[in-house]
VOGU-3710 file (C-alpha; in Angstrom, 3 decimals, decimal comma):
1> mkteknnnqk> 24,377/80,885/56,791  21,918/83,768/56,686  24,215/86,040/58,689  27,171/85,199/56,453  25,123/85,918/53,350  23,881/89,238/54,675  27,428/90,237/55,634  28,682/89,352/52,148  26,058/91,678/50,653  27,209/94,653/52,728
11> lsligsvslg> 29,270/97,499/51,267  33,026/97,463/51,893  34,989/100,538/52,975  36,113/101,024/49,369  32,541/100,729/48,123  31,330/103,252/50,685  34,061/105,737/49,745  33,224/105,207/46,075  29,573/106,074/46,692  30,523/109,175/48,675
21> tgvmigagif> 33,027/110,488/46,154  30,621/109,575/43,357  27,995/111,956/44,704  30,498/114,704/45,533  32,532/114,740/42,337  29,534/114,345/40,070  28,086/117,738/41,043  30,987/119,711/42,453  33,602/119,772/39,766  31,617/119,873/36,582
31> vlmgqiaelv> 29,098/122,648/37,214  29,706/124,490/40,482  33,168/125,708/39,500  31,734/128,129/36,956  29,035/129,349/39,343  31,591/130,032/42,073  33,864/131,863/39,615  30,887/134,067/38,729  30,751/135,235/42,353  34,438/135,529/43,283
41> gdlfpiafva> 36,406/135,669/40,036  39,941/134,299/40,124  39,609/133,554/43,833  37,500/130,483/43,047  40,337/127,962/43,690  40,706/129,501/47,168  36,931/129,195/47,639  37,291/125,416/47,299  40,026/125,408/49,938  37,894/127,533/52,279
51> galvvgfssy> 34,893/125,303/51,604  36,954/122,253/52,550  37,907/123,893/55,857  34,257/124,628/56,639  33,268/121,075/55,717  36,093/119,808/57,915  34,435/121,395/60,945  31,026/120,250/59,756  32,044/116,619/59,196  33,128/116,329/62,839
61> syvkfsnayp> 29,518/116,113/64,019  28,604/113,515/61,386  31,602/111,344/62,243  30,723/111,464/65,952  27,080/110,670/65,220  27,989/107,851/62,826  30,374/106,233/65,279  27,725/106,358/68,010  24,585/105,565/65,972  25,382/103,886/62,629
71> ssggvakflt> 22,219/103,088/60,656  20,575/103,334/57,259  18,652/106,276/58,730  21,808/108,399/58,853  20,840/112,031/59,317  17,256/111,093/60,221  18,468/108,984/63,127  20,890/111,705/64,246  18,056/114,244/64,334  15,786/111,812/66,160
81> ksygpgtatg> 18,426/111,206/68,817  18,806/114,979/69,243  15,253/116,318/69,053  13,097/113,234/69,625  9,989/112,450/67,543  8,177/115,529/66,301  7,923/118,297/63,762  11,535/119,481/64,141  13,024/116,066/63,388  10,647/115,450/60,490
91> tfsllmyvsm> 11,192/118,899/58,986  14,985/118,862/59,064  15,073/115,242/57,873  12,938/116,164/54,881  15,124/119,205/54,178  18,073/116,835/54,024  16,146/114,473/51,775  15,081/117,255/49,405  18,635/118,627/49,251  19,821/115,139/48,264
101> vvseslvagt> 17,199/114,907/45,521  18,198/118,397/44,376  21,756/117,081/44,052  20,467/114,255/41,863  18,763/116,794/39,635  21,876/118,983/39,550  24,123/116,087/38,505  21,575/114,832/35,970  21,359/118,294/34,425  25,151/118,466/34,331
111> fgtytlrlfp> 25,198/115,135/32,488  22,849/116,566/29,875  24,836/119,783/29,482  28,172/118,036/28,975  26,774/115,317/26,720  25,265/117,915/24,409  28,741/119,390/23,814  29,157/116,404/21,478  26,273/117,631/19,300  25,508/120,804/17,299
121> neyegyasvl> 24,299/123,879/19,192  20,697/123,499/17,998  20,293/120,570/20,413  21,263/122,691/23,422  17,730/122,753/24,837  17,633/118,976/25,311  19,889/118,867/28,391  16,961/118,246/30,737  15,719/115,400/28,516  19,062/113,649/28,797
131> gviliaiafi> 19,017/114,298/32,548  15,647/112,573/32,855  16,954/109,584/30,882  19,932/109,293/33,235  17,671/109,345/36,301  15,614/106,544/34,744  18,802/104,509/34,199  19,819/105,136/37,824  16,432/103,771/38,899  17,036/100,534/36,981
141> vnisgnklie> 20,500/100,114/38,505  19,199/100,755/42,035  16,465/98,130/41,853  19,148/95,591/40,903  20,692/95,485/44,416  23,688/96,628/46,463  26,294/94,525/44,660  25,619/96,085/41,273  25,590/99,557/42,860  28,929/98,968/44,574
151> atatitaiik> 30,518/97,506/41,443  29,271/100,440/39,369  30,451/103,007/41,929  33,884/101,434/42,369  34,658/101,109/38,663  33,430/104,584/37,733  35,168/106,164/40,740  38,528/104,736/39,635  38,024/105,916/36,052  36,931/109,446/36,891
161> vagiallaia> 39,431/110,047/39,710  42,296/108,875/37,505  41,001/110,824/34,507  40,363/114,033/36,410  43,736/113,803/38,153  45,413/113,398/34,753  43,571/116,426/33,360  44,352/118,540/36,422  48,060/117,704/36,597  48,593/117,950/32,854
171> gllisglpti> 46,635/121,202/32,757  48,847/122,699/35,446  51,998/121,563/33,654  50,842/123,111/30,378  49,174/126,295/31,653  51,186/126,838/34,816  49,895/128,160/38,109  47,350/130,965/37,651  47,821/134,524/38,838  45,284/135,315/41,542
181> sgnyisensg> 44,681/139,057/41,855  41,363/139,071/43,708  40,272/142,266/41,928  37,277/140,764/40,112  34,115/142,849/40,505  31,035/140,649/40,628  27,465/141,597/39,825  25,791/143,757/42,502  29,186/144,290/44,151  28,346/147,945/44,719
191> slpqgfgfia> 25,669/146,888/47,205  27,946/144,509/49,119  30,714/144,900/51,708  34,178/143,806/50,609  34,578/140,045/50,728  30,822/139,458/51,013  30,630/137,664/47,680  33,404/135,294/48,716  31,517/134,299/51,878  28,341/133,742/49,871
201> alalsilayk> 30,243/131,617/47,343  31,205/129,229/50,140  27,588/128,026/50,140  28,218/126,576/46,680  31,680/125,212/47,466  30,195/123,482/50,525  27,503/122,033/48,278  30,296/120,519/46,206  31,347/118,512/49,277  27,917/117,703/50,733
211> gfttitnqgg> 27,929/114,215/49,239  29,822/113,056/52,319  26,557/113,209/54,287  25,088/110,448/52,123  27,673/108,083/53,576  25,862/108,332/56,925  22,866/106,594/55,312  24,982/103,499/54,671  25,221/102,455/58,336  22,881/99,517/57,780
221> dikdphknvg> 24,587/98,484/54,550  28,312/98,770/55,333  30,661/96,352/57,073  31,858/97,352/60,574  29,763/100,571/60,527  30,987/101,970/63,886  34,416/102,471/62,295  33,946/102,460/58,538  31,224/105,110/58,223  33,418/107,733/59,893
231> rsiiisilic> 36,464/106,590/57,935  34,523/106,804/54,679  33,498/110,387/55,437  37,048/111,528/56,165  38,611/109,722/53,180  35,975/111,007/50,749  36,441/114,623/51,840  40,230/114,400/51,546  40,060/112,855/48,068  37,595/115,441/46,792
241> tliyvtlals> 39,493/118,374/48,305  42,670/117,358/46,502  40,811/116,897/43,219  38,778/120,122/43,459  41,700/122,397/44,299  44,068/120,905/41,715  41,495/121,097/38,956  40,408/124,620/39,919  43,996/125,798/39,597  44,253/124,084/36,228
251> vagglsipei> 41,064/125,734/34,942  42,147/129,145/36,256  45,451/128,745/34,423  43,790/127,850/31,112  40,844/130,271/30,917  40,137/133,867/31,835  37,344/134,587/34,293  34,987/135,920/31,570  35,579/132,703/29,602  34,847/130,532/32,660
261> iaakdyalaa> 31,638/132,445/33,389  30,501/132,283/29,755  30,884/128,479/29,866  29,929/128,044/33,526  27,727/124,972/32,950  30,546/123,168/31,101  33,643/125,019/32,311  35,909/121,967/32,427  35,264/121,063/28,801  35,994/124,658/27,790
271> aakpafgegg> 39,196/124,711/29,875  40,494/121,489/28,308  40,392/122,807/24,736  43,186/125,438/24,907  45,429/123,054/26,861  44,794/119,785/25,005  42,886/120,689/21,849  39,730/118,924/20,649  40,958/115,609/22,026  41,123/117,074/25,524
281> tfltigiaii> 37,589/118,390/25,182  36,244/114,966/24,231  38,199/113,314/27,047  36,778/115,781/29,569  33,257/115,218/28,303  33,757/111,465/28,579  34,960/111,742/32,167  32,077/114,106/32,973  29,586/111,580/31,618  31,087/108,776/33,725
291> atvsgviasv> 31,234/110,987/36,825  27,682/112,250/36,536  26,256/108,805/35,788  27,891/107,347/38,913  26,896/110,443/40,900  23,206/110,053/40,094  23,261/106,324/40,832  24,907/106,911/44,219  22,635/109,819/45,111  19,455/107,929/44,194
301> fsasrllgml> 20,617/105,046/46,374  21,265/107,250/49,415  18,209/109,500/49,081  15,763/106,628/48,628  17,301/104,870/51,651  16,718/107,984/53,737  13,103/108,321/52,602  12,429/104,658/53,318  13,877/105,041/56,800  11,708/108,111/57,469
311> srmkqipnls> 8,686/106,020/56,526  9,662/103,179/58,887  10,278/105,739/61,649  6,764/107,114/60,983  8,142/110,580/60,310  6,234/110,504/57,007  3,232/108,407/55,845  3,797/104,661/55,627  5,089/103,942/52,125  4,757/100,188/52,584
321> rtrnlknpal> 0,974/100,541/52,197  1,480/101,125/48,480  1,527/97,385/47,815  1,366/97,734/44,053  4,793/99,415/44,036  7,902/97,306/44,674  10,045/100,166/46,029  7,883/103,273/46,623  10,703/105,290/48,236  12,877/104,782/45,174
331> iftvslaill> 10,026/105,606/42,785  9,115/108,789/44,660  12,773/109,859/44,782  13,394/109,523/41,050  10,026/111,142/40,265  10,874/114,229/42,321  14,355/114,397/40,770  12,851/114,252/37,287  10,415/117,061/38,135  13,218/119,319/39,408
341> tilfdltria> 15,372/118,542/36,353  12,569/119,639/34,045  11,536/122,789/35,934  14,810/124,502/36,961  18,167/125,408/35,431  21,450/124,335/37,019  22,136/127,632/38,823  18,762/127,659/40,561  18,915/123,961/41,408  22,296/124,490/43,070
351> sigaiyyllm> 21,042/127,536/45,000  17,994/125,759/46,411  20,111/122,772/47,382  22,642/124,985/49,173  19,959/126,761/51,218  18,266/123,550/52,329  21,534/121,837/53,126  22,895/124,669/55,292  19,659/124,802/57,314  19,749/121,066/57,946
361> daaihwglfr> 23,474/121,112/58,660  23,096/123,775/61,355  20,324/121,671/62,944  22,630/118,640/63,080  25,352/120,590/64,903  22,901/122,227/67,309  21,323/118,884/68,142  24,702/117,404/69,041  25,869/120,530/70,897  22,656/121,149/72,855
371> ylrkdvnfnp> 21,139/117,739/73,579  23,726/114,936/73,391  26,665/116,003/75,539  25,990/113,159/77,984  25,457/110,501/75,305  28,207/111,211/72,753  31,865/111,931/73,470  32,815/115,094/71,537  34,436/118,527/71,819  31,540/121,052/71,953
381> vipfiaivmd> 33,675/123,872/70,541  33,838/122,278/67,083  30,080/121,925/66,394  29,551/125,439/67,813  32,051/126,840/65,305  30,295/124,874/62,541  26,943/126,427/63,507  28,369/129,955/63,337  29,922/129,234/59,942  26,637/127,875/58,572
391> ivilsafvyi> 24,663/130,906/59,740  27,158/133,448/58,362  27,491/131,709/54,989  23,748/131,135/54,611  22,973/134,769/55,452  25,463/136,044/52,866  24,172/133,652/50,205  20,525/134,534/50,820  21,328/138,239/50,513  23,189/137,665/47,234
401> kylndpfvli> 20,171/135,793/45,868  17,841/138,525/47,097  19,801/140,968/44,934  20,176/138,936/41,728  17,603/136,100/41,760  14,838/136,489/44,383  12,767/133,801/42,639  15,115/131,205/44,156  14,282/132,477/47,654  10,547/132,379/46,909
411> valigivfii> 10,722/128,757/45,729  12,935/127,746/48,681  10,590/129,465/51,175  7,492/127,853/49,681  9,175/124,460/49,971  10,154/125,044/53,598  6,673/126,246/54,583  5,058/123,278/52,829  7,359/120,799/54,590  6,743/122,362/58,026
421> laerlfmesh> 2,950/122,429/57,608  2,807/118,900/56,205  4,991/117,571/59,014  2,959/119,372/61,655  -0,322/117,965/60,363  1,147/114,482/60,094  2,605/114,608/63,609  -0,753/115,669/65,041  -2,335/112,597/63,460  0,149/110,464/65,435
431> tdiegkmhmg> -0,314/112,189/68,785  -2,636/110,649/71,381  -4,770/112,514/73,932  -1,836/112,497/76,358  0,350/114,355/73,875  2,616/111,378/73,118  3,737/110,644/69,569  3,779/107,008/68,569  6,821/106,796/66,331  9,061/103,931/65,248
441> mdddnmn> 11,836/104,881/67,643  13,347/101,521/68,510  16,868/100,795/67,300  15,792/97,664/65,442  13,741/99,769/63,063  16,623/102,119/62,405  19,483/99,730/61,673
//
């Protein structure tokens, strides 16, 4: 009876896909489109296609890992299998965790920005307040259990996918296919080689797809994980690629590049007005609210699961010692997301998230390529190509930020240094006189 009950509480394939697309669509469509257009002009629909190709190579490693080692630890378990217990595993796991929390903050801020389009301009500064309220609501939903999360994700995913598809198709029919000239001159272009801005912009388009990695954290909560985790990853990426590209073409057909950049934090609402009038604007805002609400709920679920697994693996201090708190991993996750929402604007949040994600992503591919050839059946050429892509894109993006917003690099570097030092000190406290680290490495703790 207990086994049957536990199995009934597990996420279905549809529920897993809903959570994955919920995280991806919540951030990618509604805010990153304008930021990417700011870098590449009318090439931004192509940037989403190129980003999907890069993510296609990247997802290969996660699918192979998930099929071999499905668990609630997801990325943390993959890194542990590759690098063993130690500072490297802890550091890259925390980079993944922070990038997930950054995504929560990004989606929450997007919720606030779009919601405020329903109010007069004098309320514009309250976007972060609304974002904090949404994170608090996501906390309440997450403490209510998997069934409520799955029901919420499934219903909202259907509504937003159908709504966004309607907007995209109708927008294309009304506006027609856009003319892509590729002659947009971005800021600081005089200091950059031709095409450099496009490569840098891929860091943001990849960030729009990164929600697929949260599916790997569902291994302990999904039915038939050896098959369904990998299937969920592939299906989610395909769905989001189709939606992103179609909608990007629709926006490009309805607005000029200067108009998209001027409204970059709410570009879809701005694009709906010339095509559909005020009614289209309100419909877009409604869909954005549904998408961002489900995105935050899904992201909080996945990020808190990862942090809890890191605690059980002894990669971070034991959170279970905080007996006065019912779910310390969840509380810490929403607290950090609230802090980021208050402190940073959407552009900087997205930039920090992209940097952290690309670093962690390269570590995942290298771990599979270098250390697990005998344990996992895979084609080594594909993760090697993914590593090269990550390095090239990250380098271009960092240089762009060095030119136009070095503060982002300072904050990202401080965060990385803090994580490395904290992990190193913590690992030393768990190392005996023989140099062995006593970590929770057994499979029972990671499933």
